[in-house]
C-alpha positions in Angstrom: -15.0 -4.3 -9.0 -12.2 -4.0 -11.5 -11.5 -1.7 -14.6 -9.5 -3.0 -17.7 -6.7 -1.0 -19.2 -4.4 -1.8 -22.1 -1.1 -3.4 -21.3 0.6 -0.7 -22.5 -1.0 1.7 -20.1 0.5 -0.3 -17.4 2.6 1.7 -14.9 5.1 0.8 -12.0 3.0 0.7 -8.6 -0.1 0.0 -10.3 -2.2 -3.0 -8.5 -3.5 -5.6 -11.2 -5.7 -8.7 -11.0 -4.4 -11.7 -12.8 -6.8 -14.6 -12.3 -8.1 -14.4 -8.6 -4.5 -12.7 -7.3 -3.5 -9.4 -6.9 -0.2 -8.2 -8.0 1.6 -5.1 -7.5 3.9 -4.0 -10.8 7.6 -3.5 -9.6 9.1 -3.1 -12.9 7.9 -3.3 -16.6 9.7 -3.0 -20.1 8.0 -2.4 -23.3 9.6 -4.7 -25.9 9.2 -4.5 -29.6 11.5 -7.5 -31.2 12.1 -7.3 -34.8 9.0 -8.3 -36.9 7.0 -9.6 -34.2 4.4 -7.9 -32.2 5.3 -5.7 -29.2 4.8 -7.2 -25.7 5.2 -5.7 -22.2 7.3 -7.9 -19.9 6.3 -7.2 -16.1 7.7 -8.2 -12.7 5.4 -8.1 -10.0 4.7 -9.2 -6.5 1.6 -10.9 -5.1 0.1 -8.8 -2.6 -1.3 -11.7 -0.5 1.5 -14.3 -0.6 4.8 -12.0 -1.1 5.9 -14.2 -4.0 7.6 -12.5 -7.1 6.1 -13.0 -10.8 7.2 -12.5 -14.1 4.5 -12.2 -16.9 4.5 -11.1 -20.5 1.4 -9.4 -21.9 0.6 -8.7 -25.3 0.8 -4.9 -26.2 -3.2 -5.0 -27.0 -4.2 -7.1 -24.3 -6.7 -5.9 -21.7 -5.6 -6.2 -18.1 -7.9 -6.2 -15.3 -7.0 -3.3 -12.8 -8.0 -3.6 -9.2 -10.3 -0.8 -7.9 -9.1 0.6 -4.8 -10.6 2.4 -2.1 -8.4 5.1 -0.3 -8.6 6.4 3.2 -6.5 9.0 4.9 -4.5 7.4 7.8 -1.8 8.3 10.3 1.5 6.2 10.1 1.9 5.0 13.7 5.0 2.9 13.9 6.6 -0.6 12.7 7.7 -3.7 14.3 10.0 -4.9 11.5 7.5 -7.3 9.9 4.5 -5.0 9.7 3.8 -1.4 9.5 0.7 0.2 11.6 -1.6 2.9 10.6 -4.6 4.6 12.3 -7.6 5.8 10.7 -7.7 9.5 12.1 -11.7 9.7 12.4 -12.6 6.2 13.7 -9.2 5.3 15.4 -9.3 1.8 13.7 -5.8 0.3 13.2 -4.5 -1.4 10.2 -1.3 -3.3 9.5 0.3 -3.8 6.2 3.2 -6.3 5.9 6.7 -5.1 4.9 6.7 -6.8 1.7 3.5 -5.3 0.5 5.0 -1.9 1.5 8.1 -2.5 -0.6 10.3 0.8 -1.1 7.4 2.9 0.1 8.6 2.2 3.6 11.7 4.1 3.4 9.5 7.5 2.8 7.6 7.1 6.0 8.1 9.4 9.1 6.0 8.8 12.4 2.6 10.7 12.5 2.7 11.6 8.7 -0.8 11.4 7.2 -0.8 8.8 4.3 -3.6 7.7 2.0 -3.8 3.7 2.5 -5.2 1.6 -0.4 -7.7 -0.7 0.4 -9.0 -3.7 -1.9 -12.3 -5.0 -0.5 -11.6 -4.1 3.0 -8.2 -5.6 2.9 -5.2 -2.7 3.1 -2.9 -3.5 0.2 -0.4 -0.4 0.1 0.0 3.5 0.4 -0.3 6.1 -1.9 2.9 8.6 -1.2 3.0 12.2 -1.9 5.4 13.0 -4.9 8.1 14.2 -2.7 9.1 14.1 1.0 11.4 16.2 3.1 13.8 14.3 5.1 16.9 15.0 7.4 20.4 13.8 6.3 21.7 11.6 9.1 25.0 11.1 7.8 27.2 11.9 4.7 31.0 12.4 4.0 32.1 16.2 3.8 32.4 17.5 0.3 35.7 18.6 -1.2 36.2 22.3 -1.0 37.3 23.9 -4.5 36.5 20.8 -6.5 34.2 22.4 -8.7 35.1 21.1 -12.0 32.4 18.9 -12.5 29.3 18.3 -10.6 30.0 16.1 -7.5 27.6 13.6 -6.0 28.2 11.5 -2.9 25.7 9.1 -0.9 23.9 10.1 1.9 21.9 8.3 4.5 18.7 9.8 5.5 16.6 9.6 8.8 14.6 6.8 7.4 17.6 4.8 6.4 17.3 5.6 2.7 20.4 6.3 0.9 20.4 8.8 -1.8 22.9 10.4 -4.1 23.4 14.1 -3.2 25.5 17.2 -4.4 28.7 17.8 -2.3 27.3 21.0 -0.8 24.8 19.0 1.5 26.0 18.1 5.0 24.6 16.0 7.9 21.5 17.7 9.6 20.4 19.4 6.3 16.8 18.8 5.4 16.5 17.7 1.6 13.5 16.9 -0.8 13.4 13.7 -2.2 11.2 12.3 -5.1 9.3 9.1 -4.0 8.7 7.8 -7.3 12.4 7.7 -8.6 14.0 7.9 -5.0 16.2 10.8 -6.3 17.4 14.0 -4.7 15.2 17.2 -5.8 16.3 20.2 -3.8 17.8 21.4 -0.1 14.6 22.6 2.2 
């Protein structure tokens, strides 16, 4: 079962159906060249094969959005190629490939409760909360007294994600990160 939406309503992270294939939208640009009709340039990944595809949709075109069922599951572990989740009510386990996870894998902590998306009983991805709290594993020390401008520095978090943080953040601090943009939000 699928729902059609207009191409201008497509968003990053959506799962769409093109022909018989399922695609996750990785990036999109709304383009209006001169006196021509507007179109949406989309970069997407095939969920089943992992291949990348670029597609151009007319702005008024209807795109089939895949209907997803969601189940709350607990993230267990990964073995490099796959991420494993357990249904907390039935104790069934499912695996999702690293390619299908995309950048979402940088926000997963063991034993976290996550909503796993299923398309016809096949796990195709996860829905993350808007923000996650992660510990800073390592970062360079800030320069004291250098307050003329807002300084930022890279910080490596416990999941391996690297984000830009203000100079007052130190190793061991817990910070809140926006899962959609990958940006620092605040210290926790």
